[in-house]
N, C-alpha and C positions, 0 to 999 in steps of 0.2 A: 367390912368395907370402909375404906378411907376417902375423904373428900377434902378440898380446899374450900372453905365456906365463909360467907359473910357472917361475922358475929356481931359487928357494929358497922352501920353504913359509914363510908368514907374512911375506914380503918383498915389495915392490912388483912387479908384473908388468913384464916388459921386452920390447921389440920384438925378435922373432926373424925372420930372413929365411931362406927355404929354396927349393930348386928346386921349380918348379910340378910336381905330380904328374901322371901319365898314367894314366887309368882302364884297368883290365884286366878281362877277363871281364865280369861283369854290373854293374861299378862305374859310378857316375856322379859326375862332378866338378861342384860347384855353386859358383858365384860368390856370395859372401854379401852380401846387401843389408842385412840386419838380423839381430842376435842379442840375445836377451833376457838381462838379468842377473838370475840367480835366487839366492834365499838359500842354496840348497845349494852354489852356487859359493863362497859365503863359507867354508863349512866345509871344502871341498876345498882352498881357498886356505890356510886355517889349518893343514890337514893333520890335522884331528881333529874329532870330535863330542863334546860334553860329555854324559856319561853320569850326571852328579850325583854328589855325595859325593866330589868331587875325582877321579873316575874319567874317563878319556878314552878314546874309541874311535879308535885310530890308523888313518888312511885314506891314508897316504903310499905304501903299497905298491900294486902293480898298474898303475903307470904310470912312464914314464921321463921325466926332466926334461931339457931344458925341455918343458913340457906346456901344450897350449892347452885352456883351459876353453871352456864355452859350449854348451848343448844346446837352446836355442829358436832355431832356425836357419831363415831364409827366404832365398830367393835364386833365381838363374837358372841353369839347366842350361847349361854351357858346353862339356862334352865327355862322351862316353858310350863305355863299353867295347863290345867288339864283340858281347857276349852281352846287353847291356842291352835291355829291352823295355818298351814303354809310355810312354817319354818321348823327346823329341827336343831338340837344341840350340835354345835360345831359350825353352823353357818356364819359366814362373815357378811355383816350387813351395815349399811348406813342408815341412820335414824331420821325420819321426818318429825321434827319436834313441834309443829304449829298445830297442836291438837285442840279441838273444841269440845263442846258437850255431846255432839253427835246426835242431837234430838231436834235442834231448832231449824227454822227454814234455811238460815245462812249455812249451817253444816250440811244439810241435805242437798244444797246446790253446789257442794264442793267448794265451800269458801270458809273452811274451818278456821283458817288463820284470822278471820274477821269475826269469830263468834264472841258474843258478849259474856259468856261464861267459859273462858279459856282455861285449859289445862296444859299450857305449853311448857315443855321440858326447859328447865333452866331459866324460866321466867316466873311462872306461878308454881311449878312442880320441880322438885330436885333434878338437877340436870347432870351435865357430863364432866365437870371439874372433879371427877371421882374415878374410883376404880370400877365401879358398877353403876348401871342406871336401870330403872324399871321402866318399861315401855307398856302402855295400857292395852295394845292390841298388835298383833303380827302385821296388820295391814300397813303400818307405819314403818316397816322395815323394808328397805330396797337393797336389791342385789347391786353391787358395784364392780363386779368382775371386769377386769381390763382397765381399771382406773387405779392409779398409784395409791397405795396406802397413805393415809394422811391428808392427801389431796381431796379425796372423796368426801371427807367430813366437811370441808369448807363449802361444798356445793349446797349444803342443807340451809345455808343462810345467805352468804355473800353471792353464791351462784344463783340460788333460786330467786333472790331479790333482784338481781341483775336481769335474769331471764324474764321474769314476770313484768318488770318494768319496760323492757324492750317490746314485749307483747302488746302492752298498752299503747304503743305508738301507732298501731295499725299498719296500713299499707304505706310504704315510702316509695315514692316513684324512683325509677332507675337513674334519673338525672340528679338526684339529691343525696345528701348525706346528713346523718343525724350527728348531734354534738353530745359528747360525753363530758360532763363537768365534774371534776374531782377524780384524780387518777390514783387513789389509794388501792387498797385490796379489793374492795367491792367495785369501784370504778374500772379497775383493769379487767375484772370479770365482765363488766358491762361491755367494755371495748371488744372483747373476744365473741360475746353473743351477738353483739351488733354486726360484727365481720360475718358471722355465720348466718345471720337472719336477714340481712339486707343486701341488695346488689352491689353497693359501693362502701368501700372502707370508711369508717366513721372518722370525725374530727375529735380532737380532745382539747380540754383546757384544765390547767392547774396552775397554782402560784408557785409551785416548786419545779425548778428547771430539771432536777434530776428525774422527777416523775414524767415530765414532758419528754425527756430523752428516752426513758423506758417505754413509753407509749409509742413513740415512733419506731422502736425496735420491735414492739409487739404488733405493728401492723397499722397504726393510725395513719390516715392520709396526710394530715397536717395538725399541728398543735399551736396553742395560744396561751399566753399568760395574762390572765385578767388584770395583773397589777400594771401592765403596760398601758399608758394613757391612751393609746390608739387601738387597743385590742378589739373593742366592739366595732369600731369603724372598719378594721381589717376583716373581721369575720363577715360583716355585711357586705363589703366589697367582694370578697373571695367567693361568696355564695350568692351573689346576684340579689341581695336583698334580705338575707337571712336563711337560716336552716328550718326544715319542716318540723323539727322536734329536737328537744334537748332533754336529757335526763340529768338531774342534779343529784350527784351521789354525795354531796357534803351536806346540804340542807342548812346553810348559814345565810344571813342576810345578804353577804356580799355575793355568794355563789348564786342565790335565786335571783338577785338583781341582774347579774351578768346573763344567766340563762334566759330570763324573761326579755332581755334586751335584744338578744341575737336570733330570736325565732321570727320567721317572716309572718305576714298577714295570714291568718287561718292556722298558724302554728300551734304546737302543743308542748308544754313543759310538764314533765312528771318529776315530783320531788320524792326522793328516797332517803337522803341523808338526814341525820337527827342531831346535827351539831347544835342547832338552837338559834333563837332570835326571832324578829318579827319581820313582816313584809307589808308593805303599802303600795298601791298603785291607783291613780285616778280611775274610778269606776267607769266613765265614758270610754276609756281606752280599751276595756274588754270588748264592747261590741265594735268599736271603731277598727281595732286591729283584729277582731274575731279570733283572738287567741284563747286558749283554755289552759288552765293550771290544775294539776290533779296530784294526788299522791298515790304511792304504791307501798304496800306493807308485805313483804316476803312474797309467798305465793301458795297456791293450793296444791293438794296432794296429786291432783291430775297433772298440774304444770311441772311437779317434781319428776314425775315419770317421763313427760316430754323432754324436760331438760336433761335428764340422765341419758336418755336415748341419743341426744346430740353428743353428749360428753363420751359415751362408750363408743360412738361411731368414729371418735377421733377428730371431731370438728371443732373442738374447743381446745386452744393451746393452754397448757398448764401455767398457772401463776406460781411465783416463788413461795415456797412453804418452808418455814424454819421450825423444827421440832425442838421442844423444850421439855424438861421434866416437869411433872405436875406441881412440884413445890415452888416453881417459879410463876405460878399463876398471878401472884400480886405484882411481881415485877413486870410481867407481861402487860397487865392492865396499866401500870404506870407508864410503861414504854408507849403503849398505844395512846394513852391520854396526852402524851407529849410529842406525838407525831414522829416517833422514832423507828417505826416498823414499816418496812416495804413489803408488799405481799401480804402474807397471812402467818401468823404464829399458831401451831397447834401443839397442845400439851400431850405428853405421852406418859400415863401412869406407870 
């Protein structure tokens, strides 16, 4: 098997060749047909997350180099362990990568993505920037029949992240609209799920006018550019005092400041993006405005099945997907780092 792997953090990926693994127990070997390139891959490739104020979160521990990134994986089952159940050779499946230890209370309440002993594909365990990937159990393989090849892979992170974040908003009244902040690949997924899950089409915000135009074409009710001096005032005026909820798909100091400024009293902000930085707000404003700010990290296996049901039912419009050969993995990370990618890039071994 071949992979594009990190051999040194911050340096270009290199091709690595290894013996073809053989599945044991309940393991399943998948021949990768597509693997999405995610913004979190950029941070893992760099070896750190920016925490603001010159501080960095070092994420180089927990994996041995060379290491294969890639957690949005789609492919064909080519070998199964003797204890594997529910799949057979030749099945086309998309892979849930957010795997935990399976034993702790967190895992047992179907929140494996939050496990303190994670075994996440492409994060701690070798992922999908490769010709093949080993999946520890067949339960993490989902049927994606009816969904376009390549697109299905992207739902395992950007789609699941968007769906889970929207679920955390709770009930939204028919008179109100949620705000999607950041209209890149994940944000556009968020726009689609918001359209499917709430009564009214969502609002959108981004500093890129092209992305604002794309969001309008994708069904946003109205869009705003936070760089405009009167953007916050305009949102507050258009929504009679603010939106009930905003999801920040950027996760920067500027985006979170904007999101927290345009929610109404009692509103909610969910932070999804990992761009980096710090955030401060006077503590009395939390009770006085009765707002809450929380985070969302991908989603559970149960939520993945719920999300795929929506997708397979045709309720989610597809986002643009660009296919690139596996040997363009490094270039794709660079393009994503520089904000040059619209929609999603998937690598095709």
